[in-house]
C-alpha positions as protocol buffer text, in pm:
chain_id: "A"
residue {
  index: 1
  type: MET
  ca { x: 10479 y: -7346 z: 947 }
}
residue {
  index: 2
  type: LYS
  ca { x: 10726 y: -7235 z: 683 }
}
residue {
  index: 3
  type: GLU
  ca { x: 10833 y: -6874 z: 703 }
}
residue {
  index: 4
  type: PRO
  ca { x: 10770 y: -6663 z: 391 }
}
residue {
  index: 5
  type: ASP
  ca { x: 11074 y: -6601 z: 173 }
}
residue {
  index: 6
  type: GLN
  ca { x: 10986 y: -6257 z: 45 }
}
residue {
  index: 7
  type: ASN
  ca { x: 10980 y: -5924 z: 223 }
}
residue {
  index: 8
  type: LEU
  ca { x: 10618 y: -5807 z: 223 }
}
residue {
  index: 9
  type: PHE
  ca { x: 10724 y: -5442 z: 225 }
}
residue {
  index: 10
  type: GLU
  ca { x: 11016 y: -5469 z: -16 }
}
residue {
  index: 11
  type: PHE
  ca { x: 10875 y: -5198 z: -245 }
}
residue {
  index: 12
  type: ALA
  ca { x: 10919 y: -4925 z: 17 }
}
residue {
  index: 13
  type: PHE
  ca { x: 11249 y: -4999 z: 183 }
}
residue {
  index: 14
  type: GLU
  ca { x: 11619 y: -4983 z: 116 }
}
residue {
  index: 15
  type: PRO
  ca { x: 11769 y: -5324 z: 29 }
}
residue {
  index: 16
  type: LYS
  ca { x: 12080 y: -5283 z: 247 }
}
residue {
  index: 17
  type: THR
  ca { x: 11936 y: -5430 z: 570 }
}
residue {
  index: 18
  type: LYS
  ca { x: 11613 y: -5566 z: 710 }
}
residue {
  index: 19
  type: PRO
  ca { x: 11353 y: -5288 z: 749 }
}
residue {
  index: 20
  type: ALA
  ca { x: 11319 y: -5168 z: 1108 }
}
residue {
  index: 21
  type: GLY
  ca { x: 10977 y: -5190 z: 1270 }
}
residue {
  index: 22
  type: ILE
  ca { x: 10804 y: -5092 z: 1595 }
}
residue {
  index: 23
  type: ASP
  ca { x: 10494 y: -5272 z: 1725 }
}
residue {
  index: 24
  type: LEU
  ca { x: 10231 y: -5071 z: 1916 }
}
residue {
  index: 25
  type: PHE
  ca { x: 9967 y: -5246 z: 2132 }
}
residue {
  index: 26
  type: ALA
  ca { x: 10180 y: -5557 z: 2086 }
}
residue {
  index: 27
  type: GLY
  ca { x: 9978 y: -5801 z: 2298 }
}
residue {
  index: 28
  type: ALA
  ca { x: 10137 y: -6145 z: 2318 }
}
residue {
  index: 29
  type: GLY
  ca { x: 10339 y: -6082 z: 2002 }
}
residue {
  index: 30
  type: GLY
  ca { x: 10144 y: -6238 z: 1715 }
}
residue {
  index: 31
  type: PHE
  ca { x: 10170 y: -5931 z: 1493 }
}
residue {
  index: 32
  type: SER
  ca { x: 10542 y: -5904 z: 1562 }
}
residue {
  index: 33
  type: LEU
  ca { x: 10590 y: -6268 z: 1470 }
}
residue {
  index: 34
  type: GLY
  ca { x: 10412 y: -6219 z: 1140 }
}
residue {
  index: 35
  type: MET
  ca { x: 10623 y: -5916 z: 1061 }
}
residue {
  index: 36
  type: GLU
  ca { x: 10942 y: -6103 z: 1143 }
}
residue {
  index: 37
  type: TRP
  ca { x: 10836 y: -6380 z: 905 }
}
residue {
  index: 38
  type: GLY
  ca { x: 10773 y: -6109 z: 646 }
}
residue {
  index: 39
  type: GLY
  ca { x: 11131 y: -5980 z: 676 }
}
residue {
  index: 40
  type: ILE
  ca { x: 11090 y: -5699 z: 931 }
}
residue {
  index: 41
  type: ASP
  ca { x: 11340 y: -5641 z: 1211 }
}
residue {
  index: 42
  type: VAL
  ca { x: 11105 y: -5560 z: 1501 }
}
residue {
  index: 43
  type: ARG
  ca { x: 11325 y: -5339 z: 1715 }
}
residue {
  index: 44
  type: ALA
  ca { x: 11078 y: -5229 z: 1983 }
}
residue {
  index: 45
  type: ALA
  ca { x: 10726 y: -5293 z: 2106 }
}
residue {
  index: 46
  type: VAL
  ca { x: 10478 y: -5141 z: 2349 }
}
residue {
  index: 47
  type: GLU
  ca { x: 10240 y: -5343 z: 2569 }
}
residue {
  index: 48
  type: TYR
  ca { x: 10089 y: -5235 z: 2901 }
}
residue {
  index: 49
  type: ASP
  ca { x: 9908 y: -5553 z: 3009 }
}
residue {
  index: 50
  type: ALA
  ca { x: 10133 y: -5749 z: 3245 }
}
residue {
  index: 51
  type: SER
  ca { x: 10035 y: -6099 z: 3131 }
}
residue {
  index: 52
  type: ALA
  ca { x: 10060 y: -6014 z: 2762 }
}
residue {
  index: 53
  type: ALA
  ca { x: 10392 y: -5838 z: 2818 }
}
residue {
  index: 54
  type: LEU
  ca { x: 10535 y: -6145 z: 2995 }
}
residue {
  index: 55
  type: THR
  ca { x: 10434 y: -6368 z: 2704 }
}
residue {
  index: 56
  type: TYR
  ca { x: 10581 y: -6119 z: 2455 }
}
residue {
  index: 57
  type: ARG
  ca { x: 10915 y: -6113 z: 2637 }
}
residue {
  index: 58
  type: MET
  ca { x: 10933 y: -6491 z: 2640 }
}
residue {
  index: 59
  type: ASN
  ca { x: 10884 y: -6513 z: 2265 }
}
residue {
  index: 60
  type: HIS
  ca { x: 11065 y: -6202 z: 2139 }
}
residue {
  index: 61
  type: ARG
  ca { x: 11381 y: -6179 z: 2343 }
}
residue {
  index: 62
  type: ARG
  ca { x: 11566 y: -5960 z: 2093 }
}
residue {
  index: 63
  type: THR
  ca { x: 11293 y: -5694 z: 2085 }
}
residue {
  index: 64
  type: VAL
  ca { x: 11299 y: -5412 z: 2340 }
}
residue {
  index: 65
  type: LEU
  ca { x: 10959 y: -5420 z: 2511 }
}
residue {
  index: 66
  type: LEU
  ca { x: 10826 y: -5105 z: 2676 }
}
residue {
  index: 67
  type: LYS
  ca { x: 10571 y: -5209 z: 2939 }
}
residue {
  index: 68
  type: GLN
  ca { x: 10415 y: -4866 z: 2971 }
}
residue {
  index: 69
  type: ASP
  ca { x: 10091 y: -4683 z: 2915 }
}
residue {
  index: 70
  type: ILE
  ca { x: 10126 y: -4574 z: 2553 }
}
residue {
  index: 71
  type: ARG
  ca { x: 9984 y: -4232 z: 2639 }
}
residue {
  index: 72
  type: THR
  ca { x: 10300 y: -4161 z: 2844 }
}
residue {
  index: 73
  type: LEU
  ca { x: 10540 y: -4238 z: 2559 }
}
residue {
  index: 74
  type: SER
  ca { x: 10672 y: -4000 z: 2295 }
}
residue {
  index: 75
  type: GLY
  ca { x: 10802 y: -4070 z: 1949 }
}
residue {
  index: 76
  type: ILE
  ca { x: 11152 y: -3998 z: 2077 }
}
residue {
  index: 77
  type: ASP
  ca { x: 11107 y: -4269 z: 2343 }
}
residue {
  index: 78
  type: LEU
  ca { x: 11013 y: -4523 z: 2077 }
}
residue {
  index: 79
  type: LEU
  ca { x: 11299 y: -4434 z: 1844 }
}
residue {
  index: 80
  type: ARG
  ca { x: 11549 y: -4444 z: 2129 }
}
residue {
  index: 81
  type: ALA
  ca { x: 11428 y: -4789 z: 2236 }
}
residue {
  index: 82
  type: ALA
  ca { x: 11456 y: -4909 z: 1876 }
}
residue {
  index: 83
  type: ARG
  ca { x: 11807 y: -4758 z: 1842 }
}
residue {
  index: 84
  type: LEU
  ca { x: 11692 y: -4541 z: 1554 }
}
residue {
  index: 85
  type: LYS
  ca { x: 11738 y: -4178 z: 1462 }
}
residue {
  index: 86
  type: ASP
  ca { x: 11465 y: -3947 z: 1337 }
}
residue {
  index: 87
  type: GLY
  ca { x: 11361 y: -4057 z: 987 }
}
residue {
  index: 88
  type: GLU
  ca { x: 11510 y: -4406 z: 1011 }
}
residue {
  index: 89
  type: LEU
  ca { x: 11195 y: -4598 z: 1110 }
}
residue {
  index: 90
  type: ASP
  ca { x: 11064 y: -4806 z: 821 }
}
residue {
  index: 91
  type: LEU
  ca { x: 10743 y: -4950 z: 964 }
}
residue {
  index: 92
  type: LEU
  ca { x: 10515 y: -4859 z: 1253 }
}
residue {
  index: 93
  type: PHE
  ca { x: 10243 y: -5119 z: 1301 }
}
residue {
  index: 94
  type: GLY
  ca { x: 9990 y: -5222 z: 1559 }
}
residue {
  index: 95
  type: SER
  ca { x: 9645 y: -5338 z: 1659 }
}
residue {
  index: 96
  type: PRO
  ca { x: 9479 y: -5068 z: 1871 }
}
residue {
  index: 97
  type: PRO
  ca { x: 9227 y: -5209 z: 2121 }
}
residue {
  index: 98
  type: CYS
  ca { x: 8909 y: -5322 z: 1948 }
}
residue {
  index: 99
  type: GLN
  ca { x: 8671 y: -5353 z: 2244 }
}
residue {
  index: 100
  type: GLY
  ca { x: 8488 y: -5036 z: 2148 }
}
residue {
  index: 101
  type: PHE
  ca { x: 8439 y: -5150 z: 1788 }
}
residue {
  index: 102
  type: SER
  ca { x: 8386 y: -5526 z: 1814 }
}
residue {
  index: 103
  type: THR
  ca { x: 8032 y: -5649 z: 1750 }
}
residue {
  index: 104
  type: SER
  ca { x: 8092 y: -5924 z: 2007 }
}
residue {
  index: 105
  type: ASN
  ca { x: 8099 y: -5658 z: 2281 }
}
residue {
  index: 106
  type: THR
  ca { x: 7739 y: -5626 z: 2394 }
}
residue {
  index: 107
  type: VAL
  ca { x: 7820 y: -5435 z: 2713 }
}
residue {
  index: 108
  type: ASN
  ca { x: 7999 y: -5111 z: 2625 }
}
residue {
  index: 109
  type: ARG
  ca { x: 8065 y: -5113 z: 2253 }
}
residue {
  index: 110
  type: GLY
  ca { x: 8090 y: -4763 z: 2107 }
}
residue {
  index: 111
  type: LEU
  ca { x: 8305 y: -4457 z: 2059 }
}
residue {
  index: 112
  type: ASP
  ca { x: 8260 y: -4368 z: 2427 }
}
residue {
  index: 113
  type: ASN
  ca { x: 8453 y: -4679 z: 2528 }
}
residue {
  index: 114
  type: PRO
  ca { x: 8785 y: -4550 z: 2670 }
}
residue {
  index: 115
  type: ASN
  ca { x: 8977 y: -4798 z: 2454 }
}
residue {
  index: 116
  type: SER
  ca { x: 8834 y: -4646 z: 2136 }
}
residue {
  index: 117
  type: LYS
  ca { x: 9021 y: -4326 z: 2206 }
}
residue {
  index: 118
  type: LEU
  ca { x: 9356 y: -4508 z: 2196 }
}
residue {
  index: 119
  type: MET
  ca { x: 9337 y: -4498 z: 1817 }
}
residue {
  index: 120
  type: ASN
  ca { x: 9444 y: -4135 z: 1857 }
}
residue {
  index: 121
  type: GLU
  ca { x: 9770 y: -4254 z: 2014 }
}
residue {
  index: 122
  type: PHE
  ca { x: 9860 y: -4444 z: 1698 }
}
residue {
  index: 123
  type: ILE
  ca { x: 9803 y: -4127 z: 1494 }
}
residue {
  index: 124
  type: ARG
  ca { x: 10012 y: -3920 z: 1737 }
}
residue {
  index: 125
  type: LEU
  ca { x: 10304 y: -4162 z: 1739 }
}
residue {
  index: 126
  type: THR
  ca { x: 10293 y: -4197 z: 1362 }
}
residue {
  index: 127
  type: LYS
  ca { x: 10331 y: -3820 z: 1337 }
}
residue {
  index: 128
  type: GLU
  ca { x: 10615 y: -3816 z: 1590 }
}
residue {
  index: 129
  type: THR
  ca { x: 10816 y: -4107 z: 1444 }
}
residue {
  index: 130
  type: THR
  ca { x: 10745 y: -4041 z: 1072 }
}
residue {
  index: 131
  type: PRO
  ca { x: 10777 y: -4404 z: 954 }
}
residue {
  index: 132
  type: ARG
  ca { x: 10801 y: -4474 z: 584 }
}
residue {
  index: 133
  type: VAL
  ca { x: 10499 y: -4702 z: 614 }
}
residue {
  index: 134
  type: PHE
  ca { x: 10239 y: -4769 z: 883 }
}
residue {
  index: 135
  type: LEU
  ca { x: 9990 y: -5053 z: 917 }
}
residue {
  index: 136
  type: ILE
  ca { x: 9686 y: -5070 z: 1147 }
}
residue {
  index: 137
  type: GLU
  ca { x: 9485 y: -5389 z: 1203 }
}
residue {
  index: 138
  type: ASN
  ca { x: 9142 y: -5393 z: 1362 }
}
residue {
  index: 139
  type: VAL
  ca { x: 8800 y: -5558 z: 1357 }
}
residue {
  index: 140
  type: PRO
  ca { x: 8553 y: -5494 z: 1070 }
}
residue {
  index: 141
  type: GLY
  ca { x: 8316 y: -5345 z: 1327 }
}
residue {
  index: 142
  type: LEU
  ca { x: 8531 y: -5033 z: 1310 }
}
residue {
  index: 143
  type: LEU
  ca { x: 8357 y: -4949 z: 982 }
}
residue {
  index: 144
  type: SER
  ca { x: 8020 y: -4949 z: 1158 }
}
residue {
  index: 145
  type: TYR
  ca { x: 8117 y: -4599 z: 1272 }
}
residue {
  index: 146
  type: LYS
  ca { x: 8160 y: -4456 z: 923 }
}
residue {
  index: 147
  type: ASP
  ca { x: 8193 y: -4091 z: 1021 }
}
residue {
  index: 148
  type: PHE
  ca { x: 8459 y: -4178 z: 1277 }
}
residue {
  index: 149
  type: PHE
  ca { x: 8638 y: -4405 z: 1029 }
}
residue {
  index: 150
  type: ILE
  ca { x: 8644 y: -4133 z: 761 }
}
residue {
  index: 151
  type: MET
  ca { x: 8782 y: -3886 z: 1016 }
}
residue {
  index: 152
  type: LEU
  ca { x: 9049 y: -4142 z: 1114 }
}
residue {
  index: 153
  type: LEU
  ca { x: 9163 y: -4185 z: 754 }
}
residue {
  index: 154
  type: GLY
  ca { x: 9160 y: -3809 z: 705 }
}
residue {
  index: 155
  type: ALA
  ca { x: 9373 y: -3752 z: 1016 }
}
residue {
  index: 156
  type: LEU
  ca { x: 9632 y: -4000 z: 887 }
}
residue {
  index: 157
  type: GLU
  ca { x: 9637 y: -3826 z: 550 }
}
residue {
  index: 158
  type: ASN
  ca { x: 9680 y: -3488 z: 717 }
}
residue {
  index: 159
  type: ILE
  ca { x: 10008 y: -3595 z: 881 }
}
residue {
  index: 160
  type: GLY
  ca { x: 10162 y: -3672 z: 543 }
}
residue {
  index: 161
  type: TYR
  ca { x: 10054 y: -4016 z: 421 }
}
residue {
  index: 162
  type: ALA
  ca { x: 9879 y: -4176 z: 125 }
}
residue {
  index: 163
  type: VAL
  ca { x: 9621 y: -4392 z: 303 }
}
residue {
  index: 164
  type: ARG
  ca { x: 9420 y: -4692 z: 182 }
}
residue {
  index: 165
  type: PHE
  ca { x: 9224 y: -4961 z: 364 }
}
residue {
  index: 166
  type: LEU
  ca { x: 9073 y: -5301 z: 294 }
}
residue {
  index: 167
  type: ILE
  ca { x: 8880 y: -5577 z: 469 }
}
residue {
  index: 168
  type: MET
  ca { x: 9052 y: -5914 z: 420 }
}
residue {
  index: 169
  type: ASP
  ca { x: 8979 y: -6268 z: 540 }
}
residue {
  index: 170
  type: ALA
  ca { x: 9260 y: -6480 z: 684 }
}
residue {
  index: 171
  type: ALA
  ca { x: 9108 y: -6789 z: 518 }
}
residue {
  index: 172
  type: SER
  ca { x: 9186 y: -6633 z: 179 }
}
residue {
  index: 173
  type: TYR
  ca { x: 9556 y: -6664 z: 261 }
}
residue {
  index: 174
  type: GLY
  ca { x: 9574 y: -7021 z: 386 }
}
residue {
  index: 175
  type: VAL
  ca { x: 9467 y: -6986 z: 749 }
}
residue {
  index: 176
  type: PRO
  ca { x: 9213 y: -7261 z: 833 }
}
residue {
  index: 177
  type: GLN
  ca { x: 8974 y: -7012 z: 990 }
}
residue {
  index: 178
  type: HIS
  ca { x: 8750 y: -6733 z: 865 }
}
residue {
  index: 179
  type: ARG
  ca { x: 8870 y: -6416 z: 1036 }
}
residue {
  index: 180
  type: LYS
  ca { x: 8798 y: -6087 z: 866 }
}
residue {
  index: 181
  type: ARG
  ca { x: 9000 y: -5783 z: 961 }
}
residue {
  index: 182
  type: VAL
  ca { x: 9025 y: -5427 z: 837 }
}
residue {
  index: 183
  type: LEU
  ca { x: 9379 y: -5321 z: 745 }
}
residue {
  index: 184
  type: ILE
  ca { x: 9472 y: -4955 z: 712 }
}
residue {
  index: 185
  type: GLN
  ca { x: 9801 y: -4888 z: 539 }
}
residue {
  index: 186
  type: GLY
  ca { x: 9982 y: -4561 z: 478 }
}
residue {
  index: 187
  type: CYS
  ca { x: 10289 y: -4470 z: 272 }
}
residue {
  index: 188
  type: ARG
  ca { x: 10468 y: -4146 z: 347 }
}
residue {
  index: 189
  type: ASN
  ca { x: 10399 y: -3894 z: 75 }
}
residue {
  index: 190
  type: ASP
  ca { x: 10763 y: -3843 z: -20 }
}
residue {
  index: 191
  type: LEU
  ca { x: 10778 y: -4210 z: -131 }
}
residue {
  index: 192
  type: ASN
  ca { x: 10527 y: -4139 z: -410 }
}
residue {
  index: 193
  type: ARG
  ca { x: 10367 y: -4478 z: -347 }
}
residue {
  index: 194
  type: ILE
  ca { x: 10010 y: -4596 z: -307 }
}
residue {
  index: 195
  type: PRO
  ca { x: 9961 y: -4872 z: -48 }
}
residue {
  index: 196
  type: SER
  ca { x: 9906 y: -5219 z: -189 }
}
residue {
  index: 197
  type: PHE
  ca { x: 9756 y: -5541 z: -55 }
}
residue {
  index: 198
  type: PRO
  ca { x: 9827 y: -5902 z: -163 }
}
residue {
  index: 199
  type: PRO
  ca { x: 9551 y: -6076 z: -363 }
}
residue {
  index: 200
  type: PRO
  ca { x: 9390 y: -6392 z: -222 }
}
residue {
  index: 201
  type: THR
  ca { x: 9567 y: -6723 z: -266 }
}
residue {
  index: 202
  type: HIS
  ca { x: 9304 y: -6963 z: -128 }
}
residue {
  index: 203
  type: PHE
  ca { x: 8939 y: -6999 z: -227 }
}
residue {
  index: 204
  type: ASP
  ca { x: 8613 y: -7162 z: -124 }
}
residue {
  index: 205
  type: PRO
  ca { x: 8605 y: -7516 z: -271 }
}
residue {
  index: 206
  type: ASP
  ca { x: 8240 y: -7455 z: -366 }
}
residue {
  index: 207
  type: ILE
  ca { x: 8305 y: -7129 z: -549 }
}
residue {
  index: 208
  type: ASN
  ca { x: 8246 y: -7298 z: -885 }
}
residue {
  index: 209
  type: LYS
  ca { x: 7896 y: -7394 z: -773 }
}
residue {
  index: 210
  type: LYS
  ca { x: 7819 y: -7044 z: -650 }
}
residue {
  index: 211
  type: LEU
  ca { x: 7936 y: -6879 z: -972 }
}
residue {
  index: 212
  type: LYS
  ca { x: 7852 y: -7102 z: -1268 }
}
residue {
  index: 213
  type: SER
  ca { x: 8076 y: -6980 z: -1545 }
}
residue {
  index: 214
  type: GLN
  ca { x: 8347 y: -7105 z: -1779 }
}
residue {
  index: 215
  type: VAL
  ca { x: 8563 y: -6824 z: -1644 }
}
residue {
  index: 216
  type: PRO
  ca { x: 8754 y: -6965 z: -1341 }
}
residue {
  index: 217
  type: PRO
  ca { x: 8593 y: -6795 z: -1037 }
}
residue {
  index: 218
  type: SER
  ca { x: 8918 y: -6794 z: -840 }
}
residue {
  index: 219
  type: ALA
  ca { x: 9096 y: -6616 z: -1125 }
}
residue {
  index: 220
  type: LEU
  ca { x: 8804 y: -6372 z: -1145 }
}
residue {
  index: 221
  type: ALA
  ca { x: 8837 y: -6296 z: -773 }
}
residue {
  index: 222
  type: VAL
  ca { x: 9209 y: -6222 z: -814 }
}
residue {
  index: 223
  type: LYS
  ca { x: 9145 y: -6001 z: -1119 }
}
residue {
  index: 224
  type: CYS
  ca { x: 8882 y: -5803 z: -931 }
}
residue {
  index: 225
  type: PHE
  ca { x: 9070 y: -5778 z: -603 }
}
residue {
  index: 226
  type: ALA
  ca { x: 9130 y: -5418 z: -491 }
}
residue {
  index: 227
  type: THR
  ca { x: 9510 y: -5433 z: -495 }
}
residue {
  index: 228
  type: ASN
  ca { x: 9542 y: -5070 z: -387 }
}
residue {
  index: 229
  type: GLY
  ca { x: 9258 y: -5084 z: -139 }
}
residue {
  index: 230
  type: PHE
  ca { x: 9004 y: -4805 z: -101 }
}
residue {
  index: 231
  type: SER
  ca { x: 9014 y: -4439 z: -2 }
}
residue {
  index: 232
  type: LYS
  ca { x: 8807 y: -4249 z: 255 }
}
residue {
  index: 233
  type: GLU
  ca { x: 8586 y: -4116 z: -26 }
}
residue {
  index: 234
  type: GLU
  ca { x: 8464 y: -4471 z: -93 }
}
residue {
  index: 235
  type: VAL
  ca { x: 8380 y: -4577 z: 262 }
}
residue {
  index: 236
  type: ARG
  ca { x: 8001 y: -4553 z: 216 }
}
residue {
  index: 237
  type: ASP
  ca { x: 8000 y: -4744 z: -114 }
}
residue {
  index: 238
  type: LEU
  ca { x: 8170 y: -5067 z: -10 }
}
residue {
  index: 239
  type: TYR
  ca { x: 8040 y: -5413 z: 67 }
}
residue {
  index: 240
  type: TRP
  ca { x: 8156 y: -5773 z: 101 }
}
residue {
  index: 241
  type: ASN
  ca { x: 8097 y: -5992 z: -203 }
}
residue {
  index: 242
  type: HIS
  ca { x: 7985 y: -6331 z: -71 }
}
residue {
  index: 243
  type: VAL
  ca { x: 8052 y: -6509 z: -401 }
}
residue {
  index: 244
  type: LEU
  ca { x: 8402 y: -6389 z: -487 }
}
residue {
  index: 245
  type: TRP
  ca { x: 8476 y: -6337 z: -115 }
}
residue {
  index: 246
  type: ILE
  ca { x: 8640 y: -5998 z: -159 }
}
residue {
  index: 247
  type: TYR
  ca { x: 8565 y: -5640 z: -54 }
}
residue {
  index: 248
  type: MET
  ca { x: 8438 y: -5416 z: -336 }
}
residue {
  index: 249
  type: ASN
  ca { x: 8277 y: -5091 z: -445 }
}
residue {
  index: 250
  type: LYS
  ca { x: 7914 y: -5135 z: -550 }
}
residue {
  index: 251
  type: LYS
  ca { x: 7924 y: -4830 z: -779 }
}
residue {
  index: 252
  type: THR
  ca { x: 8195 y: -4972 z: -1004 }
}
residue {
  index: 253
  type: ALA
  ca { x: 8133 y: -5345 z: -961 }
}
residue {
  index: 254
  type: GLY
  ca { x: 7979 y: -5402 z: -1303 }
}
residue {
  index: 255
  type: GLU
  ca { x: 8250 y: -5213 z: -1490 }
}
residue {
  index: 256
  type: VAL
  ca { x: 8535 y: -5392 z: -1318 }
}
residue {
  index: 257
  type: LEU
  ca { x: 8367 y: -5729 z: -1356 }
}
residue {
  index: 258
  type: ASP
  ca { x: 8328 y: -5674 z: -1733 }
}
residue {
  index: 259
  type: ARG
  ca { x: 8693 y: -5580 z: -1765 }
}
residue {
  index: 260
  type: ALA
  ca { x: 8809 y: -5880 z: -1564 }
}
residue {
  index: 261
  type: ILE
  ca { x: 8600 y: -6126 z: -1766 }
}
residue {
  index: 262
  type: THR
  ca { x: 8722 y: -5977 z: -2093 }
}
residue {
  index: 263
  type: GLU
  ca { x: 9084 y: -6011 z: -1984 }
}
residue {
  index: 264
  type: LEU
  ca { x: 9039 y: -6371 z: -1867 }
}
residue {
  index: 265
  type: ILE
  ca { x: 8862 y: -6482 z: -2185 }
}
residue {
  index: 266
  type: CYS
  ca { x: 9118 y: -6314 z: -2408 }
}
residue {
  index: 267
  type: GLU
  ca { x: 9405 y: -6462 z: -2207 }
}
residue {
  index: 268
  type: THR
  ca { x: 9249 y: -6806 z: -2246 }
}
residue {
  index: 269
  type: PHE
  ca { x: 9205 y: -6747 z: -2619 }
}
residue {
  index: 270
  type: ALA
  ca { x: 9565 y: -6631 z: -2655 }
}
residue {
  index: 271
  type: ASN
  ca { x: 9694 y: -6934 z: -2465 }
}
residue {
  index: 272
  type: HIS
  ca { x: 9490 y: -7162 z: -2690 }
}
residue {
  index: 273
  type: ILE
  ca { x: 9641 y: -7000 z: -2998 }
}
residue {
  index: 274
  type: ASN
  ca { x: 9992 y: -7036 z: -2856 }
}
residue {
  index: 275
  type: GLN
  ca { x: 9935 y: -7403 z: -2788 }
}
residue {
  index: 276
  type: LYS
  ca { x: 9804 y: -7468 z: -3139 }
}
residue {
  index: 277
  type: GLY
  ca { x: 10073 y: -7259 z: -3303 }
}
residue {
  index: 278
  type: ALA
  ca { x: 10087 y: -6899 z: -3420 }
}
residue {
  index: 279
  type: VAL
  ca { x: 9785 y: -6774 z: -3617 }
}
residue {
  index: 280
  type: HIS
  ca { x: 9887 y: -6572 z: -3919 }
}
residue {
  index: 281
  type: GLY
  ca { x: 9676 y: -6346 z: -4128 }
}
residue {
  index: 282
  type: LYS
  ca { x: 9456 y: -6047 z: -4054 }
}
residue {
  index: 283
  type: THR
  ca { x: 9129 y: -6235 z: -4104 }
}
residue {
  index: 284
  type: LYS
  ca { x: 9196 y: -6497 z: -3836 }
}
residue {
  index: 285
  type: SER
  ca { x: 9326 y: -6238 z: -3589 }
}
residue {
  index: 286
  type: ASN
  ca { x: 9019 y: -6017 z: -3628 }
}
residue {
  index: 287
  type: ARG
  ca { x: 8793 y: -6318 z: -3597 }
}
residue {
  index: 288
  type: GLY
  ca { x: 8965 y: -6406 z: -3269 }
}
residue {
  index: 289
  type: ILE
  ca { x: 8907 y: -6057 z: -3131 }
}
residue {
  index: 290
  type: ARG
  ca { x: 8538 y: -6071 z: -3228 }
}
residue {
  index: 291
  type: ASN
  ca { x: 8502 y: -6413 z: -3068 }
}
residue {
  index: 292
  type: CYS
  ca { x: 8662 y: -6283 z: -2749 }
}
residue {
  index: 293
  type: ALA
  ca { x: 8416 y: -5992 z: -2726 }
}
residue {
  index: 294
  type: ALA
  ca { x: 8119 y: -6216 z: -2796 }
}
residue {
  index: 295
  type: ALA
  ca { x: 8229 y: -6465 z: -2533 }
}
residue {
  index: 296
  type: ARG
  ca { x: 8257 y: -6188 z: -2276 }
}
residue {
  index: 297
  type: LYS
  ca { x: 7891 y: -6099 z: -2323 }
}
residue {
  index: 298
  type: ARG
  ca { x: 7787 y: -6460 z: -2278 }
}
residue {
  index: 299
  type: GLU
  ca { x: 7998 y: -6511 z: -1967 }
}
residue {
  index: 300
  type: ARG
  ca { x: 7903 y: -6198 z: -1771 }
}
residue {
  index: 301
  type: PRO
  ca { x: 7735 y: -6315 z: -1447 }
}
residue {
  index: 302
  type: ASP
  ca { x: 7491 y: -6110 z: -1244 }
}
residue {
  index: 303
  type: SER
  ca { x: 7638 y: -5775 z: -1139 }
}
residue {
  index: 304
  type: SER
  ca { x: 7588 y: -5871 z: -775 }
}
residue {
  index: 305
  type: ALA
  ca { x: 7904 y: -6075 z: -818 }
}
residue {
  index: 306
  type: GLY
  ca { x: 8087 y: -5765 z: -941 }
}
residue {
  index: 307
  type: CYS
  ca { x: 8404 y: -5633 z: -792 }
}
residue {
  index: 308
  type: ARG
  ca { x: 8630 y: -5334 z: -762 }
}
residue {
  index: 309
  type: GLU
  ca { x: 8988 y: -5287 z: -870 }
}
residue {
  index: 310
  type: ARG
  ca { x: 9183 y: -4979 z: -769 }
}
residue {
  index: 311
  type: SER
  ca { x: 9378 y: -4783 z: -1028 }
}
residue {
  index: 312
  type: SER
  ca { x: 9712 y: -4625 z: -959 }
}
residue {
  index: 313
  type: LYS
  ca { x: 9530 y: -4292 z: -933 }
}
residue {
  index: 314
  type: GLY
  ca { x: 9355 y: -4412 z: -615 }
}
């Protein structure tokens, strides 16, 4: 597999060196590997399970691995292991245990599961290490506990971060497997940035059959994709669109869908004009605008295929 060329977090970091990262709940090292491919220098990691820690060490020999119970570690311990001073950590990331949230757990799923409480350790260590950016990955079942999830986002905001989240499917980015995950991203407030997520690059081959329209469905999905994710105030209004295969806000789906279709039709119209040569004269230009608006009304599919796009205001 070819490693990506661009730094996924380039917007937030200084260009002088690779951004420094620390991996919490590192497991066998898959998250660290992805971050390294994305341009992150993973300086340290924490993993308590002996078998997972052994696998991590075999595959990430340059990363300092702390095989300890995360509850016994402080932010100072992490920074020292990563050879960083206070304020120098660029990215803190991790996948807190999901056993308490996963729908596949039919035995002891719930907030009372001891592993569910480890999410608090990520919050604590984020506060103690003050990274520029943090990223949490977990199962979509986490959102089944909406009150808890809203409190989690609020706690992360209260320690000084702009926080957004999104459910994304690995298949939408070229992985030959459907695997949805919720990603929670935070940017430290002094950066004056809102978290952002990459739009999908791969689509269902049958999407044209599901959404019969002259507007390219894949382009519509990208236009409607929530680039800046969603805030805690929107948690109860979100759902998965099974046509466009993106996460969206049902309250604003129709509005965003209309805007996306208008933009796509007008872009197509403008490209057609450019190919045929410049159109001069007020009459022809106005006629083109009217045709664009009329086409939008004809092309608008059912609002159930609507979607949500975040503004810079969050």
